[in-house]
Legacy VTK file of the C-alpha trace (Angstrom):
# vtk DataFile Version 3.0
C-alpha trace
ASCII
DATASET POLYDATA
POINTS 386 float
8.168 -21.225 -18.555
7.464 -18.760 -21.305
7.380 -18.209 -24.798
6.122 -15.640 -27.391
3.227 -15.823 -29.878
1.183 -13.593 -32.041
4.164 -11.563 -32.778
5.536 -9.863 -29.619
2.233 -8.940 -28.125
1.486 -11.996 -26.093
3.453 -14.160 -23.691
2.429 -17.789 -22.917
3.108 -18.968 -19.345
2.792 -22.659 -18.365
2.111 -23.719 -21.985
1.245 -27.300 -21.025
-1.505 -26.124 -18.654
-4.846 -28.002 -18.658
-6.926 -24.556 -18.934
-6.359 -21.908 -21.082
-6.774 -18.222 -19.526
-6.084 -15.122 -21.277
-5.025 -11.823 -19.424
-5.348 -8.690 -21.401
-2.785 -6.679 -19.764
0.345 -7.357 -17.780
-0.243 -7.402 -14.088
2.033 -6.282 -11.345
3.733 -9.007 -9.006
4.050 -12.655 -9.334
1.670 -14.280 -7.143
-1.279 -14.113 -9.220
0.671 -15.918 -11.949
1.470 -18.485 -9.483
-2.141 -18.930 -8.573
-3.078 -19.631 -12.033
-0.246 -21.942 -12.820
-1.049 -23.854 -9.555
-4.507 -24.279 -10.908
-3.077 -25.995 -14.133
-3.771 -23.022 -16.372
-1.868 -21.956 -19.395
-1.816 -18.142 -19.163
-1.756 -15.868 -22.214
-0.725 -12.364 -21.221
-0.915 -9.398 -23.614
2.086 -7.250 -23.331
0.919 -4.414 -25.444
0.029 -1.175 -23.593
-2.654 -0.224 -26.041
-6.392 -0.597 -25.162
-7.677 -3.885 -26.976
-10.537 -3.551 -29.322
-13.463 -6.146 -29.599
-11.817 -7.623 -32.541
-8.370 -8.094 -31.127
-10.075 -9.775 -27.933
-12.196 -12.064 -30.015
-9.019 -13.118 -31.845
-7.224 -13.741 -28.501
-10.177 -15.932 -27.106
-10.014 -18.190 -30.415
-11.658 -21.569 -30.290
-10.741 -22.374 -26.778
-10.768 -20.272 -23.759
-11.558 -21.328 -20.255
-10.931 -18.067 -18.448
-10.238 -14.343 -18.837
-9.104 -11.448 -16.681
-9.953 -8.383 -18.500
-9.504 -4.621 -17.827
-12.089 -1.715 -16.987
-10.933 -0.035 -20.262
-12.493 -2.885 -22.320
-16.098 -3.024 -23.267
-17.114 -6.618 -22.301
-20.362 -6.783 -24.125
-22.891 -9.413 -25.125
-20.914 -10.351 -28.278
-17.754 -10.900 -26.560
-19.520 -13.154 -23.809
-21.187 -15.024 -26.598
-17.821 -15.832 -28.073
-16.582 -16.851 -24.674
-19.409 -19.248 -24.228
-18.686 -20.677 -27.802
-14.900 -21.139 -26.630
-15.981 -22.978 -23.524
-15.194 -20.126 -21.150
-16.016 -20.729 -17.424
-15.307 -17.474 -15.881
-14.454 -13.903 -16.426
-12.814 -11.619 -13.791
-12.447 -7.713 -14.164
-9.291 -6.369 -12.881
-11.282 -3.619 -11.028
-13.821 -3.260 -8.343
-16.122 -1.608 -10.661
-17.846 -3.524 -13.482
-19.780 -0.779 -15.419
-17.648 -1.860 -18.481
-19.104 -5.242 -18.197
-22.481 -6.702 -19.342
-23.197 -8.910 -16.430
-26.503 -9.635 -17.823
-25.236 -11.080 -20.936
-22.566 -12.988 -18.944
-25.240 -14.547 -16.748
-27.355 -15.273 -19.717
-24.373 -17.448 -21.107
-23.694 -18.850 -17.758
-20.290 -17.145 -17.155
-19.525 -16.128 -13.589
-18.205 -12.496 -13.481
-15.680 -11.659 -10.749
-14.117 -8.346 -9.447
-11.628 -6.997 -6.948
-13.144 -5.281 -3.991
-11.537 -4.362 -0.600
-7.938 -3.696 -1.643
-8.671 -0.402 -3.309
-10.359 1.478 -0.526
-7.806 3.150 1.383
-5.504 3.630 -1.664
-8.252 5.493 -3.698
-9.402 7.616 -0.666
-5.681 8.624 0.133
-5.433 9.745 -3.724
-8.524 11.655 -3.273
-6.902 13.466 -0.480
-3.857 13.982 -2.313
-5.774 15.736 -5.010
-7.554 17.720 -2.439
-4.447 19.119 -0.913
-2.841 19.613 -4.411
-5.843 21.756 -5.645
-6.274 23.689 -2.332
-2.444 24.706 -2.229
-1.807 25.061 -5.886
0.927 22.423 -5.840
1.043 21.654 -9.493
1.081 25.298 -10.758
3.942 25.981 -8.306
5.970 23.004 -9.204
5.835 24.149 -12.875
6.577 27.661 -11.844
9.912 26.433 -10.132
10.728 24.060 -12.851
10.500 26.966 -15.323
12.976 28.966 -13.479
10.484 31.946 -12.620
11.090 31.828 -8.948
12.842 35.148 -7.764
12.167 35.056 -4.081
9.462 34.878 -1.364
6.546 37.162 -2.162
3.473 37.824 0.090
0.890 36.922 -2.696
2.727 34.095 -4.472
0.429 31.102 -5.144
-2.134 32.059 -2.321
-4.197 28.760 -1.737
-7.004 27.630 0.487
-7.002 26.659 4.042
-8.798 23.439 4.785
-8.691 23.582 8.530
-12.282 23.939 10.150
-13.979 24.156 6.620
-16.958 22.093 5.491
-16.291 18.893 3.755
-19.017 17.539 1.418
-19.113 13.959 0.371
-21.367 12.449 -2.256
-21.579 8.821 -1.874
-20.469 7.264 1.410
-19.557 3.628 0.400
-16.293 2.381 1.636
-14.073 4.999 -0.280
-16.203 7.803 0.410
-16.166 6.826 4.023
-12.530 6.486 4.210
-11.806 9.724 2.511
-14.292 11.776 4.755
-12.657 10.146 8.061
-9.090 11.205 6.809
-10.358 14.805 5.985
-12.259 15.114 9.198
-9.528 13.848 11.460
-6.669 15.672 9.609
-8.209 18.882 9.179
-11.159 18.981 11.703
-13.581 19.673 9.020
-17.317 19.272 9.707
-18.990 16.864 7.291
-22.181 17.102 5.190
-22.831 14.195 2.926
-25.337 12.707 0.619
-26.232 9.051 -0.299
-29.268 6.934 -0.930
-29.415 6.214 2.641
-27.806 7.354 5.937
-24.511 6.000 6.888
-24.786 5.342 10.634
-21.363 3.967 10.975
-19.815 7.219 9.535
-22.098 9.474 11.706
-21.308 7.734 14.977
-17.373 7.837 13.983
-17.572 11.580 13.552
-19.571 12.113 16.651
-17.284 10.235 18.819
-14.166 12.093 17.334
-16.481 15.279 18.037
-16.583 14.175 21.721
-12.878 13.664 21.824
-12.042 17.059 20.546
-14.493 18.596 23.117
-12.622 16.614 25.878
-9.301 18.265 24.643
-10.835 21.739 24.854
-11.414 22.168 21.088
-14.469 22.905 19.070
-16.364 19.782 18.035
-17.008 18.842 14.423
-20.166 17.739 13.210
-21.673 15.362 10.681
-24.986 16.087 8.833
-27.036 13.890 6.280
-28.109 16.258 3.479
-31.487 15.933 2.086
-30.153 16.444 -1.513
-27.162 16.992 -3.609
-27.825 20.453 -4.051
-27.501 20.976 -0.389
-24.099 19.419 -0.204
-23.043 21.643 -3.249
-24.193 24.898 -1.865
-22.695 24.530 1.571
-19.496 22.842 1.289
-16.015 24.313 0.707
-14.628 20.956 -0.554
-16.815 18.417 -2.380
-15.524 14.965 -3.182
-17.538 12.495 -5.457
-17.717 8.928 -4.588
-20.995 7.415 -6.258
-21.304 4.401 -8.435
-21.723 5.195 -12.173
-25.177 4.188 -13.581
-27.900 6.075 -15.403
-28.828 8.090 -12.392
-25.436 9.275 -11.679
-24.331 10.139 -15.367
-23.537 13.864 -15.430
-24.605 14.095 -11.723
-22.466 17.151 -11.818
-23.729 19.412 -14.708
-23.924 23.196 -15.395
-26.662 23.875 -13.063
-25.258 22.103 -10.150
-21.898 23.754 -10.657
-23.620 27.053 -10.462
-24.718 26.134 -6.925
-21.195 25.524 -5.542
-19.197 28.347 -3.745
-17.011 30.386 -6.021
-13.764 29.223 -4.290
-14.879 25.630 -3.640
-12.733 22.604 -4.634
-14.314 19.627 -6.588
-12.592 16.126 -6.363
-13.352 13.153 -8.693
-11.732 9.739 -8.059
-14.629 7.791 -8.910
-15.905 7.602 -12.558
-15.369 10.072 -15.266
-18.913 10.299 -16.461
-20.358 11.627 -13.180
-19.231 14.898 -14.312
-20.308 16.965 -17.581
-16.713 17.646 -18.373
-17.524 20.313 -20.791
-19.663 22.178 -18.128
-16.757 21.700 -15.839
-14.210 23.460 -18.499
-16.611 26.281 -18.892
-17.196 26.799 -15.111
-13.391 26.558 -14.250
-12.723 29.192 -16.961
-15.426 31.580 -15.691
-14.489 31.015 -12.217
-10.654 31.044 -11.691
-10.672 30.667 -7.889
-12.691 27.298 -8.327
-10.484 24.459 -8.130
-10.777 20.895 -9.420
-8.802 17.677 -8.859
-9.553 14.864 -11.406
-8.265 11.246 -11.578
-10.852 10.193 -14.063
-12.410 11.522 -17.315
-15.675 11.260 -19.185
-14.103 10.006 -22.501
-11.249 8.456 -21.067
-8.198 8.512 -21.914
-9.403 11.662 -23.904
-10.115 14.992 -21.976
-12.818 17.421 -23.156
-11.268 20.567 -25.106
-9.791 22.922 -22.977
-9.502 21.014 -19.814
-5.757 20.271 -20.098
-5.153 24.205 -20.333
-6.868 24.993 -16.990
-4.512 26.346 -14.330
-6.964 25.658 -11.728
-7.416 21.999 -12.408
-5.071 19.355 -11.243
-5.223 16.304 -13.581
-3.802 12.814 -13.099
-3.939 9.736 -15.207
-6.438 7.215 -13.324
-3.865 6.308 -10.678
-6.060 6.394 -7.620
-5.492 2.676 -6.978
-1.772 2.824 -8.025
0.150 1.624 -5.208
2.223 -1.520 -5.657
0.194 -3.120 -2.665
-3.218 -2.424 -4.119
-2.437 -3.298 -7.725
-0.777 -6.637 -6.820
-3.696 -7.451 -4.323
-6.016 -6.732 -7.128
-4.229 -9.077 -9.430
-4.327 -11.886 -6.609
-8.018 -11.390 -6.339
-8.695 -11.393 -10.073
-6.635 -14.687 -10.551
-8.135 -16.231 -7.335
-11.553 -15.713 -8.850
-10.459 -17.604 -12.063
-8.567 -20.378 -10.253
-11.508 -20.908 -7.829
-14.286 -21.326 -10.441
-12.238 -23.584 -12.781
-11.549 -25.736 -9.749
-15.257 -25.931 -8.615
-14.750 -23.991 -5.467
-17.631 -21.834 -4.000
-17.821 -18.124 -3.457
-16.497 -16.404 -0.448
-19.344 -15.333 1.871
-18.113 -11.615 2.418
-16.691 -9.830 -0.715
-16.154 -6.737 1.296
-13.815 -8.560 3.621
-11.140 -10.205 1.485
-7.870 -9.495 3.410
-7.667 -13.353 4.026
-7.077 -14.006 0.404
-3.700 -11.935 0.391
-2.346 -14.006 3.349
-0.235 -17.187 3.047
-3.176 -19.539 3.514
-6.278 -18.193 1.208
-9.558 -19.890 1.550
-10.765 -22.431 -1.268
-13.152 -20.026 -2.552
-13.681 -17.282 -5.224
-13.278 -13.864 -3.473
-16.042 -11.968 -5.338
-18.383 -13.098 -8.068
-20.931 -10.373 -8.743
-23.580 -12.676 -10.380
-23.092 -15.689 -8.013
-26.694 -15.713 -6.761
-28.038 -15.706 -10.314
-25.999 -18.615 -11.401
-26.666 -20.488 -8.102
-23.010 -20.788 -6.987
-22.520 -22.132 -3.727
-21.450 -19.853 -0.926
-18.379 -20.835 1.210
-19.176 -20.987 4.886
-15.894 -20.902 7.131
LINES 1 387
386 0 1 2 3 4 5 6 7 8 9 10 11 12 13 14 15 16 17 18 19 20 21 22 23 24 25 26 27 28 29 30 31 32 33 34 35 36 37 38 39 40 41 42 43 44 45 46 47 48 49 50 51 52 53 54 55 56 57 58 59 60 61 62 63 64 65 66 67 68 69 70 71 72 73 74 75 76 77 78 79 80 81 82 83 84 85 86 87 88 89 90 91 92 93 94 95 96 97 98 99 100 101 102 103 104 105 106 107 108 109 110 111 112 113 114 115 116 117 118 119 120 121 122 123 124 125 126 127 128 129 130 131 132 133 134 135 136 137 138 139 140 141 142 143 144 145 146 147 148 149 150 151 152 153 154 155 156 157 158 159 160 161 162 163 164 165 166 167 168 169 170 171 172 173 174 175 176 177 178 179 180 181 182 183 184 185 186 187 188 189 190 191 192 193 194 195 196 197 198 199 200 201 202 203 204 205 206 207 208 209 210 211 212 213 214 215 216 217 218 219 220 221 222 223 224 225 226 227 228 229 230 231 232 233 234 235 236 237 238 239 240 241 242 243 244 245 246 247 248 249 250 251 252 253 254 255 256 257 258 259 260 261 262 263 264 265 266 267 268 269 270 271 272 273 274 275 276 277 278 279 280 281 282 283 284 285 286 287 288 289 290 291 292 293 294 295 296 297 298 299 300 301 302 303 304 305 306 307 308 309 310 311 312 313 314 315 316 317 318 319 320 321 322 323 324 325 326 327 328 329 330 331 332 333 334 335 336 337 338 339 340 341 342 343 344 345 346 347 348 349 350 351 352 353 354 355 356 357 358 359 360 361 362 363 364 365 366 367 368 369 370 371 372 373 374 375 376 377 378 379 380 381 382 383 384 385
């Protein structure tokens, strides 16, 4: 049951619900809404595609709000969490695996659990990083525009020469779940040897690639190798392709700057499907202009949704609008996890014991638990033991 309120910007679902939950953007699928309605929630959904400012969000919170599903494009700061506390809010969930847009400390101060949506983005995001790599290496976007402009007059020996990936050196910075998945795909598909950097060694990834190398040897092929680098600089200077997968914090802001770009091979490929601010975008534009054989694939941007001056005019850059997680399965799964966080906390359920293994929440009989609450320990929320 639905009706409109606040002009045409908000839709109310299940208006007789016991709890009031606001959702700051329309989410894909229907199951997430069914989960909230089954938890006796009245669900107010913003139908606008514009990014909501703090004032609009505070207005939507009003005097009573029991839960919120917010977006990574919104700044959930201490002021908003104070407003949520005053409105009686019991839980906030970010519609994202990351939560650098959320002041978790402020939420904890006001006793508000903060949920996120891990697990369902891993393979989808890794596959997008692969797509960006291929598009950049083989100049797919340039060639597509060339065809659409009616410029193709026949096959030529030097038309859109790209870069071979097979048996080249792959560099990965940040080997969490997504970085690991990307590395496995690239190593297996193109028999690339891996050099990676992280704050600690990824033994699982190293063992995987070692075993794959052994398999290649049994097939009479040259083995691939895996090396843990002592520094980011070592990865940048040696790799033919570098893909960025770090978390975003003070230490990784502008991780890739002018000096580090200067260490990379002149014909290298740089991929970023993590967070925009890990690259100094102004420095990147300058580097791409001065090195036309250098190629870059970007899904995220430093001042999103804006791009730094000059980026959109670069022929050696593939740019897409933050769609790394944009498959129906993933985005619907994220909605289910976010709604499950809200419903579970409102019902007084505990928190799932393993937020990196949440596939059970996407099945027909999900646990009576919140999939992932990042400040559960600080708020002393019980842990679910199956």
